N, C-alpha and C positions, 0 to 999 in steps of 0.2 A: 504494500500500500504506500503510495507516495506521500511524502511529508509536505504540507503546505505551510509556508511561513507567512504569518500575518504580522504586519508592523505593530509595534506596541500600542501606538495611538489608536489604531483601528480596533484592536482587541479591547482596550480599555473603554472606548466609546460604545462598543457593542455590549459589553458587560454593564456599563452604566445605564444604557438604554433599557436593558432588561430589568435591572434592579431598581433604578431610580425613577423610571417612567413606566409604571405598571399600566398595561393596556387594559382598557375596560371593554372595548368593542372594536371590531374591524368590520367595516362595510366598504368593501373594495371600491375605490382606491383609498378610502379614508381610514385613519387610525385615531381612535379616541383614547386619550390617556390623561393621567394625572402626573404631576411632578411630585416626587417624594418630599421635596422641601416645602410644598404648599400645605402648611399645617394649620392654616386659618380655618375657622368654623365654616366659612363660605368659600371653600376651595374651588378654584375654577377648573374647568375641563379644557383640555387642549385638543385640537383637531389638526392632524398632519396629513399632508399628501405631497409627495415629491419634496420640493424645497419650500413648500408653503406651510404656514402654520397660523392658526387662529386660536384665540383664547376667549372662552365664554364663562360668564358667571351663571350659576344655575338657579339662584333664587333672588330675584326674579331672573328669568333667562334673558340675557342681553350680551351683545358682543362687547368685549373689552379691548381686544387688539386683533389686528389682521395684518399678516405679512405675506402678500403674494396672491391671495385668493381674489377672484373676481366678485363683484357685489352680487352677481346672480347665483353664486355657489353658496 
């Protein structure tokens, strides 16, 4: 079996993504997740697709930040 070397940065980012950004739901191509550091009572949910990300407050539901998504998404 061939050994695949992964640069340290990519491996640490992958591990951090699994541990620090737990996925709540995947509706292709969107991934809904929380950041581990969001410990506020009203923790926002993040939506990610490709290089785009948006942050929503849940109560009441409203957009907090948008980076790259079109307004129709």
